[in-house]
C-alpha positions as CSV (number, residue, x, y, z in Angstrom):
1,M,54.3,-24.2,-54.2
2,E,51.6,-22.0,-55.5
3,T,50.6,-18.5,-54.6
4,L,47.0,-17.4,-54.3
5,T,46.5,-13.7,-53.9
6,V,43.2,-13.5,-52.1
7,N,43.7,-9.9,-50.9
8,Q,46.8,-8.5,-49.3
9,P,48.9,-10.3,-48.1
10,A,49.4,-13.0,-50.7
11,I,48.5,-16.5,-49.5
12,T,50.8,-19.4,-50.4
13,L,49.6,-23.0,-50.5
14,R,52.0,-25.7,-49.9
15,T,51.8,-29.5,-49.4
16,D,55.3,-30.3,-48.1
17,L,55.2,-31.0,-44.4
18,R,57.8,-29.1,-42.4
19,S,59.1,-29.2,-38.8
20,G,56.6,-27.4,-36.6
21,D,53.7,-27.6,-39.0
22,I,51.8,-30.3,-37.0
23,G,52.2,-28.4,-33.7
24,Q,51.1,-25.1,-35.3
25,I,48.0,-26.7,-36.9
26,V,47.0,-28.3,-33.6
27,Q,47.5,-25.0,-31.7
28,V,45.5,-23.1,-34.3
29,H,42.6,-25.6,-34.1
30,G,42.7,-25.6,-30.3
31,T,42.7,-21.8,-30.0
32,L,40.2,-21.1,-32.7
33,Y,37.6,-23.6,-31.6
34,A,38.0,-22.6,-27.9
35,Q,37.5,-18.9,-28.8
36,E,34.7,-19.3,-31.4
37,Y,32.8,-22.3,-30.1
38,H,33.9,-22.7,-26.5
39,W,35.2,-26.3,-27.0
40,D,37.5,-27.6,-24.3
41,T,41.1,-28.9,-24.6
42,T,39.9,-32.4,-25.4
43,F,39.2,-31.1,-28.9
44,E,42.8,-30.1,-29.2
45,G,43.9,-33.5,-28.0
46,Y,41.7,-35.1,-30.7
47,V,43.3,-33.0,-33.4
48,A,46.8,-33.7,-32.1
49,E,46.2,-37.4,-32.1
50,S,44.9,-37.5,-35.6
51,L,47.6,-35.3,-37.0
52,A,50.3,-37.3,-35.2
53,R,49.1,-40.4,-36.9
54,F,49.1,-38.6,-40.2
55,A,52.7,-37.3,-39.6
56,L,53.9,-40.8,-38.7
57,S,52.4,-42.8,-41.5
58,N,51.1,-40.6,-44.4
59,N,51.3,-42.1,-47.8
60,P,51.8,-39.4,-50.5
61,N,49.9,-41.5,-53.0
62,K,46.7,-41.2,-51.0
63,D,47.2,-38.6,-48.2
64,R,47.9,-34.9,-48.4
65,L,47.9,-31.9,-46.1
66,W,47.6,-28.4,-47.6
67,I,48.9,-25.4,-45.6
68,A,47.9,-21.9,-46.5
69,E,50.4,-19.3,-45.3
70,A,50.3,-15.5,-45.2
71,E,53.5,-13.7,-44.2
72,G,54.9,-17.0,-42.8
73,Q,51.9,-17.7,-40.6
74,I,49.2,-20.3,-41.1
75,A,46.1,-18.8,-42.6
76,G,44.3,-22.1,-43.1
77,C,44.7,-25.8,-43.8
78,I,42.9,-28.9,-45.1
79,G,43.9,-32.6,-45.3
80,I,42.9,-35.8,-47.1
81,V,43.4,-39.2,-45.6
82,G,42.9,-42.2,-47.8
83,H,41.0,-44.9,-45.9
84,S,41.0,-47.5,-48.8
85,N,41.7,-47.5,-52.5
86,T,38.2,-46.0,-53.1
87,E,37.4,-43.9,-50.0
88,A,39.1,-40.8,-48.5
89,Q,38.3,-38.5,-45.6
90,L,38.6,-34.8,-45.7
91,R,40.0,-33.5,-42.4
92,W,41.4,-30.5,-40.5
93,F,39.7,-27.9,-42.6
94,L,40.2,-24.5,-41.1
95,V,40.5,-20.9,-42.2
96,L,41.5,-18.3,-39.7
97,A,39.0,-15.4,-39.2
98,A,41.2,-12.8,-40.9
99,Y,41.2,-14.8,-44.1
100,R,37.5,-15.8,-44.3
101,G,35.3,-14.5,-47.0
102,Q,38.1,-14.1,-49.6
103,G,37.9,-17.5,-51.4
104,L,40.6,-19.4,-49.4
105,G,38.1,-21.9,-48.0
106,R,36.8,-22.7,-51.5
107,R,40.3,-23.0,-52.8
108,L,41.3,-25.5,-50.1
109,I,38.2,-27.6,-50.7
110,D,38.6,-27.5,-54.5
111,E,42.3,-28.6,-54.1
112,S,41.5,-31.5,-51.8
113,V,38.6,-32.8,-54.0
114,Q,40.8,-32.5,-57.1
115,F,43.5,-34.5,-55.3
116,C,40.9,-37.2,-54.6
117,R,39.8,-37.4,-58.2
118,E,43.4,-37.6,-59.4
119,R,44.1,-40.4,-57.0
120,G,41.1,-42.4,-58.2
121,F,39.0,-42.3,-55.0
122,K,35.3,-43.0,-55.7
123,S,34.1,-41.1,-52.6
124,V,35.1,-38.6,-50.0
125,F,33.5,-38.2,-46.5
126,L,34.0,-35.8,-43.7
127,W,32.7,-35.1,-40.2
128,T,31.8,-31.6,-39.0
129,T,29.4,-30.1,-36.5
130,S,26.1,-28.3,-36.9
131,D,27.7,-25.1,-35.5
132,L,30.0,-24.8,-38.6
133,K,27.4,-23.3,-41.0
134,A,29.8,-21.6,-43.4
135,A,31.9,-24.8,-43.8
136,A,28.7,-26.8,-44.4
137,H,27.7,-24.3,-47.1
138,L,31.0,-24.8,-48.8
139,Y,30.7,-28.6,-48.6
140,Q,27.2,-28.6,-50.0
141,S,28.1,-26.2,-52.8
142,T,30.9,-28.7,-53.8
143,G,28.4,-31.5,-53.9
144,F,28.7,-33.1,-50.5
145,Q,25.5,-34.3,-49.0
146,K,24.7,-34.8,-45.3
147,T,24.2,-38.5,-44.7
148,E,24.3,-38.9,-40.9
149,E,23.8,-36.9,-37.7
150,Q,24.6,-37.8,-34.0
151,T,24.3,-35.6,-31.0
152,H,26.4,-36.3,-27.9
153,Q,28.6,-34.8,-25.2
154,I,32.0,-34.2,-26.7
155,W,34.7,-31.5,-26.3
156,G,33.0,-30.1,-23.2
157,K,29.6,-29.5,-24.8
158,M,26.6,-31.1,-26.3
159,I,27.4,-31.2,-30.0
160,T,25.7,-32.5,-33.1
161,E,28.2,-34.1,-35.4
162,E,27.3,-34.3,-39.1
163,R,28.7,-36.6,-41.8
164,Y,28.9,-35.4,-45.4
165,D,29.6,-37.7,-48.4
166,L,30.7,-36.8,-51.9
167,Q,30.5,-39.3,-54.7
168,L,33.2,-38.7,-57.3
């Protein structure tokens, strides 16, 4: 476990999955995206389904979930899911509003990309939406490039999903 003092309070990053973590991460995603982007509960279901699969079958040699905590509460998270020996997916990246603009998002992305390099992945991809401009900026500043776009009705809205790829 490592402590990152962004401002007060101190933020602790951990990678050990504990009871309640999956439910809290699903809840935080559902609440935040409903409040900030007006996405419906199908988004929460999407996050729940993917995190449940992760919890049931993650392989520590190619999968990892980072949880950032402040005073015992989730401040942010990010995950890597290895899809093959050469390709990984970055997932569940989120920083709560109270902790944005303090370097936590950058730290989470850097940790996840470093993990991918250490595990020998050749590339990392992620899916995001065009609404998430700050996240896209972080991805691009890390070297990710937008490679695909598709607009469709999902999560109760018309949304443009964007794929970003990083060659390691």
